[in-house]
DSSP file (Angstrom, degrees, kcal/mol; ACC not computed):
  #  RESIDUE AA STRUCTURE BP1 BP2  ACC     N-H-->O    O-->H-N    N-H-->O    O-->H-N    TCO  KAPPA ALPHA  PHI   PSI    X-CA   Y-CA   Z-CA
    1    1 A M              0   0    0      0, 0.0     2,-0.1     0, 0.0     0, 0.0   0.000 360.0 360.0 360.0 137.1   74.2   86.0   82.7
    2    2 A S        -     0   0    0     33,-0.1     2,-0.5    32,-0.0    32,-0.1  -0.467 360.0-131.5 -83.5 153.5   74.6   89.8   83.2
    3    3 A I  E     -a   34   0A   0     30,-0.5    32,-2.6    -2,-0.1    33,-1.7  -0.900  30.1-158.4-103.7 130.8   77.2   91.9   81.5
    4    4 A A  E     -a   36   0A   0     -2,-0.5   112,-2.3   110,-0.2   113,-1.6  -0.767  16.3-173.0-119.1 157.0   79.1   94.2   83.9
    5    5 A C  E     -ab  37 117A   0     31,-2.1    33,-3.0    -2,-0.3     2,-0.3  -0.987   4.3-166.5-140.3 145.8   81.1   97.4   83.8
    6    6 A C  E     -ab  38 118A   0    111,-1.9   113,-2.8    -2,-0.3     2,-0.4  -0.903  11.6-141.1-127.5 163.6   83.1   99.3   86.4
    7    7 A G  E     - b   0 119A   0     31,-1.2    33,-0.4    -2,-0.3     2,-0.4  -0.975  14.8-178.2-129.5 141.7   84.5  102.8   86.4
    8    8 A F  E     + b   0 120A   0    111,-2.7   113,-2.9    -2,-0.4     2,-0.3  -0.998  15.4 143.9-136.0 139.4   87.8  104.2   87.7
    9    9 A G  E     - b   0 121A   0     -2,-0.4   113,-0.2   111,-0.2    37,-0.2  -0.981  49.8 -73.1-162.2 170.1   89.1  107.7   87.7
   10   10 A H        -     0   0    0    111,-1.8    35,-1.1    -2,-0.3    36,-0.2  -0.253  45.5-112.0 -65.9 157.2   91.1  110.2   89.7
   11   11 A R  S    S+     0   0    0     32,-0.2    33,-3.5    33,-0.2     2,-0.4   0.818 105.9  49.5 -58.8 -32.3   89.6  111.7   92.8
   12   12 A V  S    S-     0   0    0     31,-0.2     2,-0.4    32,-0.2    -2,-0.2  -0.913  84.3-130.7-112.7 135.2   89.5  115.1   91.0
   13   13 A L        -     0   0    0     -2,-0.4     3,-0.1     1,-0.1    -2,-0.0  -0.704  11.3-158.4 -80.3 134.1   88.1  115.6   87.5
   14   14 A Y  S    S-     0   0    0     -2,-0.4     2,-0.3     1,-0.2    -1,-0.1   0.578  73.2  -1.6 -93.3 -10.4   90.5  117.6   85.3
   15   15 A R  S    S-     0   0    0      0, 0.0     2,-0.6     0, 0.0    -1,-0.2  -0.960  93.2 -73.9-164.0 169.2   87.8  118.8   82.9
   16   16 A D        +     0   0    0     -2,-0.3     4,-0.1     1,-0.1     3,-0.1  -0.580  49.1 161.3 -74.1 117.1   84.1  118.4   82.3
   17   17 A I     >  +     0   0    0     -2,-0.6     4,-2.8     1,-0.1     5,-0.2   0.080  34.7 116.5-121.5  21.2   83.4  115.0   80.9
   18   18 A K  H  > S+     0   0    0      1,-0.2     4,-2.5     2,-0.2     5,-0.2   0.925  78.3  47.0 -58.9 -47.2   79.7  114.8   81.6
   19   19 A N  H  > S+     0   0    0      1,-0.2     4,-2.2     2,-0.2    -1,-0.2   0.914 113.6  48.4 -62.5 -42.5   78.7  114.6   78.0
   20   20 A E  H  > S+     0   0    0      1,-0.2     4,-2.5     2,-0.2    -1,-0.2   0.916 111.1  50.9 -62.3 -43.1   81.3  111.9   77.2
   21   21 A M  H  X S+     0   0    0     -4,-2.8     4,-2.6     1,-0.2     5,-0.2   0.903 109.1  50.9 -63.0 -41.6   80.2  109.9   80.3
   22   22 A Q  H  X S+     0   0    0     -4,-2.5     4,-2.3    -5,-0.2     5,-0.2   0.926 111.6  47.3 -62.0 -44.0   76.6  110.0   79.2
   23   23 A M  H  X S+     0   0    0     -4,-2.2     4,-2.4     2,-0.2    -2,-0.2   0.904 112.8  49.8 -64.0 -40.7   77.4  108.8   75.7
   24   24 A I  H  X S+     0   0    0     -4,-2.5     4,-2.7     2,-0.2    -2,-0.2   0.945 112.3  45.5 -63.7 -49.5   79.6  106.0   77.1
   25   25 A V  H  X S+     0   0    0     -4,-2.6     4,-2.2     1,-0.2     5,-0.2   0.917 114.2  48.5 -64.0 -43.5   77.0  104.7   79.6
   26   26 A E  H  X S+     0   0    0     -4,-2.3     4,-3.1    -5,-0.2     5,-0.4   0.917 112.1  50.1 -61.8 -42.6   74.2  104.8   76.9
   27   27 A Y  H  X>S+     0   0    0     -4,-2.4     4,-2.6    -5,-0.2     5,-1.2   0.926 110.6  49.5 -59.3 -46.6   76.5  103.0   74.4
   28   28 A L  H  <5S+     0   0    0     -4,-2.7     6,-2.6     3,-0.2     4,-0.4   0.887 117.6  40.0 -62.9 -39.4   77.3  100.3   77.0
   29   29 A V  H  X5S+     0   0    0     -4,-2.2     4,-0.6     4,-0.2    -2,-0.2   0.949 125.0  34.3 -74.0 -50.0   73.7   99.8   77.9
   30   30 A E  H  <5S+     0   0    0     -4,-3.1    -3,-0.2    -5,-0.2    -2,-0.2   0.868 132.1  24.4 -78.9 -37.9   72.2  100.0   74.4
   31   31 A K  T  <5S+     0   0    0     -4,-2.6    -3,-0.2    -5,-0.4    -2,-0.1   0.769 130.9  34.2-100.9 -29.7   74.9   98.5   72.2
   32   32 A K  T  4<S-     0   0    0     -5,-1.2    -3,-0.2    -4,-0.4    -4,-0.1   0.520  97.8-124.0-107.2  -7.9   76.9   96.2   74.5
   33   33 A G     <  +     0   0    0     -4,-0.6   -30,-0.5    -6,-0.3    -4,-0.2   0.734  42.7 172.4  75.5  23.2   74.0   95.0   76.8
   34   34 A V  E     +a    3   0A   0     -6,-2.6    -1,-0.2     1,-0.2   -30,-0.2  -0.480  10.8 165.6 -68.1 130.8   75.6   96.1   80.1
   35   35 A T  E     +     0   0A   0    -32,-2.6    28,-2.9    -2,-0.2     2,-0.4   0.471  58.5  58.1-122.1  -9.1   73.1   95.6   82.9
   36   36 A V  E     -ac   4  63A   0    -33,-1.7   -31,-2.1    26,-0.2     2,-0.5  -0.991  58.2-170.9-129.7 128.7   75.4   95.9   86.0
   37   37 A F  E     -ac   5  64A   0     26,-2.4    28,-3.2    -2,-0.4     2,-0.4  -0.981   7.3-159.9-120.1 125.6   77.6   98.9   86.9
   38   38 A Y  E     +ac   6  65A   0    -33,-3.0   -31,-1.2    -2,-0.5     2,-0.3  -0.851  13.2 177.1-103.2 137.8   80.1   98.7   89.7
   39   39 A T  E     - c   0  66A   0     26,-2.2    28,-3.1    -2,-0.4   -31,-0.1  -0.988  32.5-149.1-138.0 150.0   81.5  101.8   91.4
   40   40 A G        -     0   0    0    -33,-0.4    -1,-0.1    -2,-0.3     3,-0.1   0.634  35.0-140.4 -88.1 -17.1   83.8  102.5   94.3
   41   41 A G        +     0   0    0      1,-0.2     2,-0.5     5,-0.1    25,-0.0   0.789  56.4 127.5  67.2  29.5   82.0  105.7   95.2
   42   42 A M        -     0   0    0      0, 0.0     4,-0.4     0, 0.0    -1,-0.2  -0.945  58.5  -8.9-124.3 112.5   85.2  107.7   96.0
   43   43 A G  S  > S-     0   0    0     -2,-0.5     4,-2.1     1,-0.2   -31,-0.2  -0.251  91.1 -57.6 101.2 175.5   85.9  111.0   94.4
   44   44 A E  H  > S+     0   0    0    -33,-3.5     4,-2.3     2,-0.2     5,-0.2   0.867 127.5  53.8 -66.6 -40.4   84.6  113.3   91.6
   45   45 A F  H  > S+     0   0    0    -35,-1.1     4,-2.6     1,-0.2    -1,-0.2   0.954 112.1  45.2 -59.9 -48.4   84.9  110.8   88.8
   46   46 A D  H  > S+     0   0    0     -4,-0.4     4,-2.9     1,-0.2    -2,-0.2   0.880 109.8  55.6 -63.0 -38.3   82.9  108.2   90.7
   47   47 A D  H  X S+     0   0    0     -4,-2.1     4,-2.3     2,-0.2    -1,-0.2   0.920 111.4  43.7 -60.1 -43.7   80.3  110.8   91.6
   48   48 A L  H  X S+     0   0    0     -4,-2.3     4,-2.7     2,-0.2     5,-0.2   0.925 112.6  52.0 -67.0 -44.4   79.8  111.6   88.0
   49   49 A F  H  X S+     0   0    0     -4,-2.6     4,-2.5     1,-0.2     5,-0.2   0.924 111.7  47.5 -56.2 -46.9   79.8  108.0   87.0
   50   50 A I  H  X S+     0   0    0     -4,-2.9     4,-2.7     2,-0.2    -1,-0.2   0.925 111.7  50.0 -60.7 -46.8   77.1  107.3   89.6
   51   51 A K  H  X S+     0   0    0     -4,-2.3     4,-2.0    -5,-0.2    -2,-0.2   0.920 113.1  45.2 -60.5 -45.7   75.0  110.3   88.5
   52   52 A V  H  X S+     0   0    0     -4,-2.7     4,-2.2     2,-0.2    -1,-0.2   0.915 113.8  48.5 -67.8 -43.1   75.0  109.3   84.9
   53   53 A V  H  X S+     0   0    0     -4,-2.5     4,-2.5    -5,-0.2    -1,-0.2   0.909 110.5  52.2 -63.7 -40.4   74.3  105.6   85.6
   54   54 A R  H  X S+     0   0    0     -4,-2.7     4,-1.2    -5,-0.2    -1,-0.2   0.895 108.9  50.3 -62.9 -39.1   71.4  106.6   87.9
   55   55 A Q  H  X S+     0   0    0     -4,-2.0     4,-0.6     1,-0.2     3,-0.3   0.911 114.0  44.2 -64.3 -41.9   69.9  108.8   85.1
   56   56 A C  H >X S+     0   0    0     -4,-2.2     4,-1.9     1,-0.2     3,-0.9   0.843 105.3  64.0 -69.0 -33.7   70.2  106.0   82.6
   57   57 A K  H 3< S+     0   0    0     -4,-2.5     5,-0.3     1,-0.3    -1,-0.2   0.813  91.7  64.1 -61.2 -32.3   68.8  103.6   85.2
   58   58 A I  H 3< S+     0   0    0     -4,-1.2    -1,-0.3    -3,-0.3    -2,-0.2   0.876 113.8  32.8 -58.9 -38.1   65.5  105.5   85.3
   59   59 A K  H << S+     0   0    0     -3,-0.9     2,-0.3    -4,-0.6    -2,-0.2   0.742 122.1  44.6 -90.7 -26.6   64.9  104.5   81.6
   60   60 A K  S  < S-     0   0    0     -4,-1.9     2,-1.5     2,-0.0   -25,-0.0  -0.764  83.9-109.3-122.1 161.8   66.6  101.1   81.6
   61   61 A G        +     0   0    0     -2,-0.3     2,-0.3     2,-0.0    -4,-0.1  -0.563  67.0 134.7 -89.8  73.0   66.6   98.0   83.7
   62   62 A I        -     0   0    0     -2,-1.5     2,-0.4    -5,-0.3   -26,-0.2  -0.789  47.3-129.6-119.4 162.9   70.2   98.2   85.0
   63   63 A Q  E     -c   36   0A   0    -28,-2.9   -26,-2.4    -2,-0.3     2,-0.5  -0.889   6.9-156.8-113.2 143.2   71.8   97.9   88.4
   64   64 A L  E     -c   37   0A   0     -2,-0.4    23,-2.5   -28,-0.2    24,-0.9  -0.977  17.5-171.6-117.9 117.0   74.1  100.2   90.2
   65   65 A I  E     -cd  38  88A   0    -28,-3.2   -26,-2.2    -2,-0.5     2,-0.5  -0.936  15.5-146.3-118.4 126.4   76.3   98.5   92.8
   66   66 A L  E     -cd  39  89A   0     22,-2.3    24,-3.0    -2,-0.5     2,-0.6  -0.782  12.5-162.4 -88.5 126.7   78.5  100.2   95.3
   67   67 A V  E     - d   0  90A   0    -28,-3.1    24,-0.2    -2,-0.5    44,-0.1  -0.937  10.1-171.0-114.6 111.7   81.6   98.2   96.1
   68   68 A M        -     0   0    0     22,-2.9    27,-0.1    -2,-0.6     3,-0.1  -0.754  26.3-143.3-103.2 147.0   83.3   99.3   99.3
   69   69 A P  S    S-     0   0    0      0, 0.0     2,-0.3     0, 0.0    -1,-0.1   0.740  85.3  -9.7 -77.7 -21.7   86.7   98.1  100.5
   70   70 A Y  S    S-     0   0    0     34,-0.0     2,-0.3    -3,-0.0    26,-0.0  -0.970  84.8 -81.6-165.6 163.3   85.5   98.2  104.2
   71   71 A L        -     0   0    0     -2,-0.3     2,-0.3    -3,-0.1     3,-0.0  -0.576  46.8-158.8 -74.6 134.0   82.5   99.4  106.2
   72   72 A T     >  -     0   0    0     -2,-0.3     4,-1.5     1,-0.1     5,-0.1  -0.788  28.0-121.7-113.9 159.5   82.7  103.1  107.1
   73   73 A Q  H  > S+     0   0    0     -2,-0.3     4,-2.7     1,-0.2     5,-0.2   0.875 113.9  58.7 -63.1 -37.8   81.1  105.1  109.8
   74   74 A E  H  > S+     0   0    0      1,-0.2     4,-2.5     2,-0.2    -1,-0.2   0.903 102.7  52.8 -59.2 -41.5   79.4  107.3  107.2
   75   75 A M  H  4 S+     0   0    0      1,-0.2    -1,-0.2     2,-0.2    -2,-0.2   0.891 112.1  45.3 -62.0 -38.5   77.7  104.3  105.7
   76   76 A Q  H >< S+     0   0    0     -4,-1.5     3,-0.8     1,-0.2    -2,-0.2   0.895 115.5  46.3 -71.4 -39.4   76.3  103.4  109.1
   77   77 A N  H 3< S+     0   0    0     -4,-2.7    -2,-0.2     1,-0.2     3,-0.2   0.812 122.6  35.0 -72.6 -30.0   75.2  106.9  109.8
   78   78 A R  T 3X S+     0   0    0     -4,-2.5     4,-2.1    -5,-0.2    -1,-0.2  -0.226  73.5 140.0-118.2  41.9   73.6  107.4  106.4
   79   79 A K  H <> S+     0   0    0     -3,-0.8     4,-2.3     1,-0.2     5,-0.2   0.875  71.3  52.0 -55.2 -44.7   72.3  103.9  105.8
   80   80 A E  H  > S+     0   0    0      1,-0.2     4,-1.9     2,-0.2    -1,-0.2   0.903 107.9  52.4 -61.8 -41.9   69.0  105.1  104.2
   81   81 A Y  H  > S+     0   0    0     -3,-0.2     4,-2.1     1,-0.2    -1,-0.2   0.945 111.4  45.9 -58.6 -49.9   70.8  107.4  101.7
   82   82 A Y  H  X S+     0   0    0     -4,-2.1     4,-1.9     1,-0.2    -1,-0.2   0.881 111.4  51.9 -63.5 -38.5   73.1  104.5  100.6
   83   83 A E  H  < S+     0   0    0     -4,-2.3    -1,-0.2    -5,-0.2    -2,-0.2   0.824 111.9  47.3 -68.1 -30.9   70.1  102.1  100.3
   84   84 A E  H  < S+     0   0    0     -4,-1.9    -2,-0.2    -5,-0.2    -1,-0.2   0.859 114.8  45.7 -74.5 -36.8   68.2  104.7   98.1
   85   85 A Q  H  < S+     0   0    0     -4,-2.1     2,-0.3    -5,-0.2    -2,-0.2   0.800 114.0  43.2 -79.0 -30.7   71.2  105.4   95.9
   86   86 A F     <  -     0   0    0     -4,-1.9   -21,-0.2    -5,-0.2     3,-0.1  -0.894  62.1-143.5-125.9 147.1   72.4  101.9   95.2
   87   87 A D  S    S+     0   0    0    -23,-2.5     2,-0.3    -2,-0.3   -22,-0.2   0.792  92.0   1.0 -73.2 -28.5   70.7   98.6   94.3
   88   88 A E  E     -d   65   0A   0    -24,-0.9   -22,-2.3    -6,-0.1     2,-0.5  -0.988  60.1-146.6-156.8 151.0   73.3   96.7   96.4
   89   89 A I  E     -d   66   0A   0     -2,-0.3     2,-0.4   -24,-0.2   -22,-0.2  -0.994  23.8-172.5-124.6 125.6   76.3   97.5   98.5
   90   90 A I  E     -d   67   0A   0    -24,-3.0   -22,-2.9    -2,-0.5    -2,-0.0  -0.930  21.4-169.8-122.1 138.9   79.1   94.9   98.5
   91   91 A I        -     0   0    0     -2,-0.4     5,-0.1   -24,-0.2   -24,-0.1  -0.942  35.0-129.1-119.5 105.5   82.3   94.5  100.5
   92   92 A P    >   -     0   0    0      0, 0.0     3,-1.8     0, 0.0     4,-0.5  -0.226  10.1-127.6 -57.8 140.9   84.3   91.8   98.8
   93   93 A E  G >  S+     0   0    0      1,-0.3     3,-1.5     2,-0.2     4,-0.4   0.831 106.3  67.7 -57.5 -33.9   85.5   89.1  101.1
   94   94 A I  G 3  S+     0   0    0      1,-0.3     3,-0.4     2,-0.1    -1,-0.3   0.749  98.7  53.0 -60.3 -23.1   89.0   89.5   99.9
   95   95 A C  G X  S+     0   0    0     -3,-1.8     3,-1.2     1,-0.2    -1,-0.3   0.642  84.5  88.7 -84.4 -15.8   89.1   92.9  101.5
   96   96 A S  T <  S+     0   0    0     -3,-1.5    -1,-0.2    -4,-0.5    -2,-0.1   0.748  97.7  29.5 -62.3 -28.5   88.0   91.8  105.0
   97   97 A T  T 3  S+     0   0    0     -4,-0.4    -1,-0.3    -3,-0.4     2,-0.2   0.362  98.3 106.7-112.5   5.3   91.5   91.0  106.3
   98   98 A A  S <  S-     0   0    0     -3,-1.2     2,-0.1    -4,-0.1     5,-0.0  -0.507  79.7 -98.9 -87.1 152.8   93.5   93.5  104.4
   99   99 A Y     >  -     0   0    0     -2,-0.2     4,-2.5     1,-0.1     3,-0.3  -0.396  47.0-106.5 -59.5 146.3   95.1   96.7  105.7
  100  100 A Y  H  > S+     0   0    0      1,-0.3     4,-1.0     2,-0.2    -1,-0.1   0.813 118.2  46.7 -58.8 -36.6   92.8   99.6  104.7
  101  101 A K  H  > S+     0   0    0      1,-0.2     4,-1.1     2,-0.2     3,-0.4   0.903 114.9  47.3 -70.4 -38.9   95.0  101.0  101.9
  102  102 A Q  H  > S+     0   0    0     -3,-0.3     4,-2.5     1,-0.2    -2,-0.2   0.835 103.2  64.6 -67.4 -32.0   95.5   97.6  100.4
  103  103 A A  H  X S+     0   0    0     -4,-2.5     4,-2.5     1,-0.2    -1,-0.2   0.845  97.9  54.6 -61.3 -33.8   91.8   96.9  100.7
  104  104 A I  H  X S+     0   0    0     -4,-1.0     4,-2.5    -3,-0.4    -1,-0.2   0.932 109.2  46.9 -66.0 -44.7   91.1   99.7   98.2
  105  105 A T  H  X S+     0   0    0     -4,-1.1     4,-2.3     2,-0.2    -2,-0.2   0.921 113.6  48.5 -61.5 -44.3   93.5   98.0   95.7
  106  106 A L  H  X S+     0   0    0     -4,-2.5     4,-2.3     2,-0.2    -2,-0.2   0.893 110.6  51.2 -63.9 -39.9   91.9   94.6   96.3
  107  107 A R  H  X S+     0   0    0     -4,-2.5     4,-2.4     2,-0.2    -2,-0.2   0.927 109.6  50.2 -61.8 -44.9   88.4   96.1   95.9
  108  108 A N  H  X S+     0   0    0     -4,-2.5     4,-2.2     1,-0.2    -2,-0.2   0.918 111.4  47.9 -60.3 -44.4   89.4   97.7   92.6
  109  109 A R  H  X S+     0   0    0     -4,-2.3     4,-2.6     1,-0.2    -1,-0.2   0.891 109.1  54.2 -64.3 -38.8   90.8   94.4   91.3
  110  110 A W  H  X S+     0   0    0     -4,-2.3     4,-1.4     2,-0.2    -2,-0.2   0.928 108.9  48.4 -60.3 -45.4   87.6   92.6   92.4
  111  111 A M  H  X S+     0   0    0     -4,-2.4     4,-0.7     1,-0.2     3,-0.2   0.911 111.6  49.7 -62.3 -42.2   85.5   95.0   90.4
  112  112 A I  H >< S+     0   0    0     -4,-2.2     3,-1.1     1,-0.2    -1,-0.2   0.921 108.5  52.5 -62.3 -43.8   87.7   94.6   87.3
  113  113 A E  H 3< S+     0   0    0     -4,-2.6    -1,-0.2     1,-0.3    -2,-0.2   0.791 109.9  49.3 -64.7 -27.0   87.5   90.8   87.6
  114  114 A Q  H 3< S+     0   0    0     -4,-1.4     2,-0.3    -3,-0.2    -1,-0.3   0.621 104.9  77.1 -82.8 -13.2   83.7   91.0   87.7
  115  115 A S    <<  -     0   0    0     -3,-1.1  -110,-0.2    -4,-0.7     3,-0.1  -0.697  53.6-165.0-109.4 148.6   83.5   93.3   84.6
  116  116 A E  S    S+     0   0    0   -112,-2.3    26,-1.9    -2,-0.3     2,-0.3   0.716  86.0  41.3 -90.3 -29.4   83.8   92.9   80.9
  117  117 A F  E     -be   5 142A   0   -113,-1.6  -111,-1.9    24,-0.2     2,-0.4  -0.897  63.7-162.0-123.5 148.2   84.1   96.7   80.4
  118  118 A V  E     -be   6 143A   0     24,-2.5    26,-2.9    -2,-0.3     2,-0.6  -0.991   8.5-153.4-130.1 123.9   86.0   99.4   82.3
  119  119 A V  E     -be   7 144A   0   -113,-2.8  -111,-2.7    -2,-0.4     2,-0.4  -0.870  23.4-160.7 -93.4 123.5   85.2  103.1   82.0
  120  120 A A  E     -be   8 145A   0     24,-2.9    26,-3.4    -2,-0.6    27,-0.5  -0.889  29.0-179.9-115.1 135.7   88.4  105.0   82.7
  121  121 A G  E     +b    9   0A   0   -113,-2.9  -111,-1.8    -2,-0.4     2,-0.5  -0.571  40.5 138.3-121.9  64.8   89.0  108.6   83.7
  122  122 A V        +     0   0    0   -113,-0.2    25,-0.1    -2,-0.1    -2,-0.1  -0.947  14.9 152.1-120.8 121.1   92.7  108.5   84.0
  123  123 A C        +     0   0    0     -2,-0.5     2,-0.3    24,-0.0    -1,-0.1   0.304  60.4  69.1-129.5   6.8   95.0  111.2   82.7
  124  124 A R  S    S-     0   0    0      2,-0.2     2,-0.1     3,-0.0  -114,-0.0  -0.912  75.1-132.1-121.7 153.4   98.0  110.8   85.0
  125  125 A D  S    S+     0   0    0     -2,-0.3     2,-0.3    -3,-0.0    -3,-0.0  -0.163  83.9  54.6-100.2  41.6  100.5  107.9   85.1
  126  126 A F  S    S+     0   0    0     -2,-0.1     4,-0.4     0, 0.0    -2,-0.2  -0.970  72.0  57.1-158.5 164.6  100.4  107.4   88.8
  127  127 A G  S  > S-     0   0    0     -2,-0.3     4,-2.2     1,-0.2     5,-0.2  -0.290  90.7 -60.3 101.1 174.6   97.9  106.8   91.6
  128  128 A G  H  > S+     0   0    0      1,-0.2     4,-2.4     2,-0.2     5,-0.2   0.868 130.1  51.4 -64.7 -40.9   95.2  104.2   92.4
  129  129 A A  H  > S+     0   0    0      2,-0.2     4,-2.2     1,-0.2    -1,-0.2   0.901 110.8  49.5 -65.6 -39.5   93.1  104.8   89.3
  130  130 A Y  H  > S+     0   0    0     -4,-0.4     4,-2.3     2,-0.2    -2,-0.2   0.916 110.7  49.8 -64.0 -43.1   96.2  104.4   87.1
  131  131 A S  H  X S+     0   0    0     -4,-2.2     4,-2.1     1,-0.2    -2,-0.2   0.900 110.4  50.6 -62.3 -40.7   97.1  101.2   88.8
  132  132 A A  H  X S+     0   0    0     -4,-2.4     4,-2.5     2,-0.2    -1,-0.2   0.903 109.2  51.5 -63.4 -40.7   93.6   99.9   88.4
  133  133 A L  H  X S+     0   0    0     -4,-2.2     4,-2.2     2,-0.2    -2,-0.2   0.910 108.9  50.2 -62.9 -42.9   93.7  100.8   84.7
  134  134 A Q  H  X S+     0   0    0     -4,-2.3     4,-2.3     2,-0.2    -1,-0.2   0.906 110.4  50.4 -61.1 -41.3   97.0   98.9   84.3
  135  135 A Y  H  X S+     0   0    0     -4,-2.1     4,-1.9     1,-0.2    -2,-0.2   0.920 109.1  51.1 -62.9 -43.9   95.4   95.9   86.0
  136  136 A A  H  <>S+     0   0    0     -4,-2.5     5,-2.4     1,-0.2     4,-0.3   0.888 109.5  50.9 -61.3 -39.3   92.4   96.0   83.7
  137  137 A E  H ><5S+     0   0    0     -4,-2.2     3,-1.4     1,-0.2    -1,-0.2   0.926 109.3  49.9 -63.0 -44.9   94.8   96.1   80.7
  138  138 A R  H 3<5S+     0   0    0     -4,-2.3    -1,-0.2     1,-0.3    -2,-0.2   0.840 109.5  52.4 -63.0 -32.1   96.7   93.1   81.9
  139  139 A K  T 3<5S-     0   0    0     -4,-1.9    -1,-0.3    -5,-0.2    -2,-0.2   0.473 114.8-118.8 -83.0  -2.1   93.3   91.2   82.4
  140  140 A G  T < 5 +     0   0    0     -3,-1.4    -3,-0.2    -4,-0.3     2,-0.1   0.771  54.3 162.7  73.6  26.5   92.3   92.0   78.8
  141  141 A K      < -     0   0    0     -5,-2.4     2,-0.6     1,-0.1    -1,-0.2  -0.461  47.4-107.4 -77.1 150.4   89.3   94.1   79.7
  142  142 A E  E     -e  117   0A   0    -26,-1.9   -24,-2.5    -2,-0.1     2,-0.4  -0.703  41.4-159.0 -78.6 120.7   87.7   96.4   77.1
  143  143 A I  E     -e  118   0A   0     -2,-0.6     2,-0.5   -26,-0.2   -24,-0.2  -0.869  13.0-164.9-109.8 133.1   88.6   99.9   78.3
  144  144 A I  E     -e  119   0A   0    -26,-2.9   -24,-2.9    -2,-0.4     2,-0.6  -0.974  16.1-143.0-117.5 120.0   86.7  103.0   77.3
  145  145 A D  E >   -e  120   0A   0     -2,-0.5     3,-0.7   -26,-0.2   -24,-0.2  -0.726   7.5-163.3 -88.4 116.8   88.6  106.3   78.1
  146  146 A A  T 3  S+     0   0    0    -26,-3.4   -25,-0.2    -2,-0.6    -1,-0.1   0.687  89.1  56.8 -72.8 -18.2   86.2  109.0   79.2
  147  147 A Y  T 3         0   0    0    -27,-0.5    -1,-0.2     1,-0.1   -26,-0.1   0.653 360.0 360.0 -87.3 -15.7   88.9  111.7   78.5
  148  148 A N    <         0   0    0     -3,-0.7    -2,-0.2  -128,-0.0    -1,-0.1   0.367 360.0 360.0-123.1 360.0   89.3  110.8   74.8
């Protein structure tokens, strides 16, 4: 059985956390045995998370999976790009009938439920990333804060 991790953060990075992110991802792969990384692919935090996991992926046998709340026109227009960047693209069934804003929350919860670890880039006490972090805490997930 694979060990999974997901990452959540604000749409905007409030400071450079690239070094911290690299150390976290390497730690999760080498010390905790994480082989699957889930990302929502929305915003600067997710972009950095994707970049760091892809760099680690070159050296290790890990998977990077994009979890979308719904199909977008961009995904259809840039299908080759998405297929090159990610090992798999998933739209959880739970999102299929939800209103689009609710679908993002449901997608985030789905990723948390699939994961043992959560990498958090949350420094404000409001917003979607903060809500996802609270949900992960309630679910008893091991959370690693990229800002501290």
